[in-house]
C-alpha positions as CSV (number, residue, x, y, z in Angstrom):
1,M,-61.6,-21.1,-51.5
2,S,-59.6,-24.0,-50.9
3,T,-55.5,-24.3,-50.3
4,E,-54.9,-27.3,-52.1
5,P,-53.5,-27.3,-55.6
6,S,-56.4,-27.1,-57.9
7,K,-56.7,-27.0,-61.8
8,T,-59.4,-24.6,-61.5
9,I,-59.0,-20.9,-62.8
10,D,-61.1,-18.6,-61.1
11,T,-62.0,-15.2,-62.9
12,F,-63.7,-12.1,-62.7
13,E,-64.7,-9.3,-64.5
14,N,-62.2,-7.0,-66.5
15,P,-62.4,-3.5,-64.7
16,K,-62.0,-1.5,-68.0
17,P,-62.4,-3.9,-70.9
18,E,-62.8,-0.9,-73.2
19,R,-59.1,-0.5,-73.4
20,D,-55.8,-2.3,-74.0
21,Y,-53.5,-2.7,-70.8
22,E,-50.8,-5.1,-69.9
23,I,-51.3,-7.5,-66.6
24,R,-48.1,-9.3,-65.7
25,F,-47.7,-12.1,-63.1
26,E,-44.1,-13.2,-62.1
27,C,-44.4,-16.4,-60.5
28,P,-40.7,-17.4,-59.1
29,E,-41.8,-20.7,-57.4
30,F,-43.0,-22.9,-60.1
31,T,-42.0,-26.6,-59.6
32,C,-42.6,-29.8,-61.8
33,L,-40.9,-33.0,-62.1
34,C,-39.1,-34.4,-64.8
35,P,-40.8,-37.2,-66.8
36,I,-37.6,-39.1,-67.1
37,T,-35.7,-39.0,-63.7
38,G,-38.7,-37.9,-61.4
39,Q,-36.0,-35.0,-60.2
40,P,-37.5,-31.9,-59.7
41,D,-37.4,-28.9,-62.0
42,F,-38.0,-25.3,-61.0
43,A,-38.7,-22.1,-62.8
44,E,-39.6,-18.4,-63.4
45,I,-43.3,-18.5,-65.3
46,T,-44.0,-15.0,-66.5
47,I,-47.3,-14.7,-67.6
48,E,-48.2,-11.3,-69.8
49,F,-51.8,-10.9,-71.1
50,I,-54.1,-8.0,-72.6
51,P,-57.2,-9.0,-71.0
52,D,-60.4,-9.0,-73.1
53,R,-63.7,-9.6,-71.1
54,L,-61.9,-11.5,-67.8
55,C,-59.2,-11.1,-65.5
56,V,-57.3,-14.0,-63.6
57,E,-58.0,-14.1,-59.7
58,L,-54.6,-14.6,-58.4
59,K,-55.3,-17.4,-55.1
60,S,-56.4,-19.7,-58.1
61,L,-53.2,-18.8,-60.2
62,K,-51.1,-19.8,-57.1
63,L,-53.1,-22.9,-56.7
64,Y,-53.2,-24.1,-60.5
65,L,-49.6,-23.4,-60.5
66,W,-49.1,-25.6,-57.4
67,S,-51.1,-28.8,-58.9
68,Y,-47.6,-29.2,-61.2
69,R,-45.7,-29.9,-58.3
70,D,-45.9,-33.1,-58.2
71,K,-46.6,-34.1,-61.6
72,G,-43.8,-35.1,-64.7
73,A,-44.0,-32.5,-67.2
74,F,-41.4,-32.1,-70.0
75,H,-40.6,-28.1,-70.6
76,E,-42.4,-27.4,-73.3
77,A,-45.5,-29.5,-73.0
78,V,-46.3,-28.0,-69.0
79,T,-45.6,-24.2,-70.8
80,N,-48.1,-24.9,-73.4
81,K,-50.5,-26.5,-71.3
82,I,-50.1,-23.4,-69.0
83,L,-50.9,-21.1,-71.5
84,D,-53.9,-23.2,-72.8
85,D,-56.0,-23.1,-69.8
86,L,-55.3,-19.7,-69.2
87,V,-56.6,-19.2,-72.8
88,A,-59.5,-21.4,-72.2
89,A,-60.4,-19.5,-69.0
90,I,-60.6,-16.3,-70.0
91,E,-59.9,-15.7,-73.3
92,P,-57.5,-12.6,-73.6
93,R,-57.3,-10.4,-76.4
94,W,-53.1,-11.6,-76.1
95,M,-51.3,-13.6,-74.1
96,E,-47.7,-14.8,-73.5
97,V,-46.4,-17.6,-70.8
98,T,-42.3,-17.8,-70.5
99,A,-41.1,-20.2,-68.4
100,D,-37.4,-20.0,-67.3
101,F,-36.2,-23.2,-66.2
102,F,-33.0,-22.9,-63.6
103,V,-30.0,-25.0,-65.0
104,R,-29.8,-28.9,-64.1
105,G,-26.8,-30.5,-65.7
106,G,-25.4,-27.7,-66.9
107,I,-28.6,-26.6,-69.1
108,G,-31.1,-24.1,-68.7
109,T,-33.7,-24.0,-70.7
110,T,-36.4,-21.2,-71.9
111,I,-39.6,-21.9,-73.0
112,V,-42.1,-18.7,-74.9
113,T,-45.5,-19.7,-75.7
114,E,-47.7,-17.0,-77.1
115,Y,-51.4,-16.6,-78.0
116,A,-52.9,-13.8,-80.0
117,K,-57.2,-13.5,-80.5
118,E,-58.1,-13.6,-84.1
119,I,-60.5,-10.5,-84.7
120,S,-63.0,-11.4,-87.0
């Protein structure tokens, strides 16, 4: 597996798909760039989900988050993009992504975005 930033999210089979259980990833070293000023933005990203058939492989998640380091992104857009990419990769039963951006210019920002699989 590469140690370079990557947009690929690797997965593995859920070892207990018949049970609802929650997985929580805490990623305190997320960085991206302000699309206006080019200054770095720092955040703690928390990903919580109930898996269905697949789970997220952690090293690929680290490399995926690292891929934003040199990219300009508004807080709202990057948080929703992370959710969209993870949902596309694993199709969880439920997922929430929280991005708690550090204070810059006297303002801290927290974005919370959620997905719930429709039951048919």
